[in-house]
N, C-alpha and C positions, 0 to 999 in steps of 0.2 A: 597116263600122261605124266611127263616129267614135271614135277612141281616147280622146278627152277625156271621153266618156260611159261608157266601159267600167268596170264595177265589178270590184274585186279578187276573185279566185277563192277566196281564203282569208280567214277572219275573224281579226283580231288581237284580243287581249284587250280593248284599249281601245275597240273598236268594238262589242263584244257588248252587248246590252241588259241581260243578267243574267249574273253570274259563272258560274252553273250553268244551262244550257239543256237542256231535255228535250223530246223529241218522242214522241208516241204515235200509233199507227195502230190502226184497228179494222175489223171486217168491214162490208160495205155494209149500209145500212139499220139500223144500230145507233147510236143516239145514245149516245156513250160517256162514262161517268162518270169514267174514269181521269184525264183532265187535271184535272178539278175536285177529285177525291179526293186526288190526289198534291199538288196545289198547296196545298190547305188544311192539310195537315199538314207542309209543308216550310218551311224558313227563308226569309226574304224575299229571299235571294240567288238563289232559284230562279224561273225562268220556264218556262212549259209551252206547247207548241203541239200541236194535233191535226191529223191527216190521215186522212180517211175513204177507204178503198178504194172505187173506183167501178166497179161491174159492174152494168149496168142489168138483166140477166136473172138476178141472183143469187137463189137460193132456199135458201141455207144448206146446200148439199150438200157433203159431204166431197170428192167428186170435183171440184167447182168450186174448192175450196181448193187441191187438188193442181195443177189445170190453171193456176191463176193465182198459183202460188207465187212466180213471178218479180216480181210486183208489190211484194213486200216489199223487193226490191233497189231498185226505183224509189223507194220510201219512204225508205230509208236514204240514197240518193244525194241526193234532194231536201233532206232534213233536214241532211245534211252541208254542202250549199251555203248553208244558212241559219244556220250557226254553232251547230248543236246539238251537245252533248257526248255525250249518250246517247240512244239510240232504244229504245222499248219496243213490242213487238207484243202487242196485247191479243187474247185468244181462245186457249183451251187446246187446241183441236183441230187447229190447223195443224201442230203437230209430228208427230202420228201420221198425219194425212191425207197428209203429204208422202211417206211411204214411205221416208224416209231413215234411219230408226232413230235411236236415242239418240246414237250416236257421229257419225252423219251430220249430225244437227242441231247438235251441238256444233261440228263443223267448219264447218258453213255459217255459223253466227253468228260464229265466229272469222274466217272468210274475208271476210265483208262488213265486219266491224269493221276489219280491216286494209286492205281495198281503199279504204274511204272515210274512214279515220282517224277513225271515229266508232263508239263502242261500240254494239252491237246485241244486244238480248236478246228472246227469245220467252217468253211466259208459261208454256208447257208445259215448257220446259227450265229456266226459272227455278225451277219447283217442285222439280225434281230437284236443282238446286244448293242450294236452301234446305234440303231434307231431309238432304242429305249434310252440310251445315254444322252441322246440329243433331244429327248422329250418330243419326238415326232409321233404324230397320230395319223395324219392323212398322207398317203403316198400315191404316186403313179409309177408303174413299172414299164420301162423300156425293155421288152422281151428280146430285142436284138435278133441274133441268129437262131435262137432256140426253137426247136420243134414246139407245136402247140401244147403237147402233153408236158413238155419241160417247163415252159413259162407259166402254164396254168398250175402246175404243181408248186412252183415258187410262190405264185399269187395266193394260192390256198394256204400254204405254210405261213405266209405273212398274216393272212386273215386269222388263222388259228392262234397266232402269237398276239393278236389283239389290234392289229393295224387296219385302218380303213383304206382299202385299195380302190381308189376312185376310177382308175383306168389301167389296163394292161393289154399289151399286144406286141407282136414281133414285127420284123421288117416287111413281112408280107401283109400283115394287117395295116401297116402304115403306108403301103402302096409303093414301096421301093423295089420290090421284086414280084414277079407274077405268081410264084409258087415256092414251096419249101425246097424243091430240088434245085432251083436256081440259087437260093441262098446257100445250100450245102456245097454247091460247086465252087464257091469262093473259099472254101476251107477255113471259114471264120476269120478271114482277113479282108477288110473292106476299104473302099475309097475313104480318104481322110475327111472329106467334107460331109460324109454321111453321118458322122457323130453329131455335129451341130444341127444338121437338117432333121435328123430323127428326133432329137430332143426338142427342137422347136415344134415339131408335130405333136409330140406327147404333151407339151405345155399347152398347146391349143386345146387339146382334148380335156385336160385337167389343170386349169390355171390355179385352183384354190387348194393346193396341197402344201404340206410342210416340207417335203423333200421329194426329189426325183431319183429313181433308182434305175440301174441297168443290170440286167441279168447276166450271169456267167462271166467269162473272161474274154470278152469281145476285143478284137484288134482292129485298129484303123491305121491306114497309111498316112499318118499325120506327122511323123517324125522327120528328122533330117534325111533328105534323099528318098523320101517315101518309106522310111523305116516304120514298121508296124508298132503301134502303141496301144496300151490298154487304158481303161478309164482312169487309172491312177494318174496318168500324164495329162489327161484332158479335163479332169474335174474342176480345176481352178478356173480355166477359161469358160467352161460351161456354166459354172456358178455365176460368173460375171455376166454372162449372157442372159441367164434365167432369173437371177436374183434370189435363188433358193439353193439349199444344199443339194449336191449331186453325189450319190453314194453308189459305188459298184461293189460287187462281192470281193473284188481284189482289195480295194481300199479298206473295206470292213475287216477283212482277215488281217491285213497288215496292221491296222489300228489295234486290233485285239492282241496281236503278238507283241507289239511295241509296248502296249499298256502293261502286259505281264513283265516285260523286261525292264520297265521303268526308263525307257528312252523315248526320243522324239526324232522326227526327220531332220536331216541336216540341209535339206533343200526345200524351197517353197512348195507347199501342197495345198489341197483343198481344205474346206472347213473342218471335216472330221479329223484328219491327221494333224492339222494345225492345233486342234484342241489339246493335243498332248503336250504342248508347250505351256499350257496354263499352270 
């Protein structure tokens, strides 16, 4: 290689495009809203880059996530070489699909962060960290669109982390769809009113919790002109309705990343993200 053409292996501050650079990855075949959502509520000092995992035969199986868990290291390595400060893994199921357990996931994130000198956070573990920071003990889980083995895995992961899960169930359990096939046919984008209706149902089942949670990265047609929106956009209104914190895996991941960067949202958000202004 011509040494005159070689690029430095480390980025210095004056060479970075943005003072705060964030990288997100998501499962194959999911056009991910995380880069857009995060950027729109962040200060102008933030830049965001996305990296979609590539598995041509992917069918959203938990076994496939476990088999390809090493791709997350590829993601962190790639982002670290591009000057990213913090990496976020979108998708709540990867933590329990890995089989590593709560402590194993914590250590895995710490090891990758140290190896590549770039902070790495997984949505499933960010939820644990957020609830601990909020001193939450009792929760109810809105399993939303997730297959039973998906939301059950999340509920068990939360229990292993020490939380009391008083109720958990998806849209089928709540009675909004006749079966999982009907849920899947919506491709994870649902009627805007379902968000409030489903949380009202969950609150009836478990009124004595410290916080209500929603699994995964669910989308509701609640935005302008029916634009799909994730729990990030809805948590503030849902909290006003329920009188309790509402935390999604998206908001938990964004909170953890912003905490590392030392920044806070520039737009009004729910209780968790607003705590960054304290």
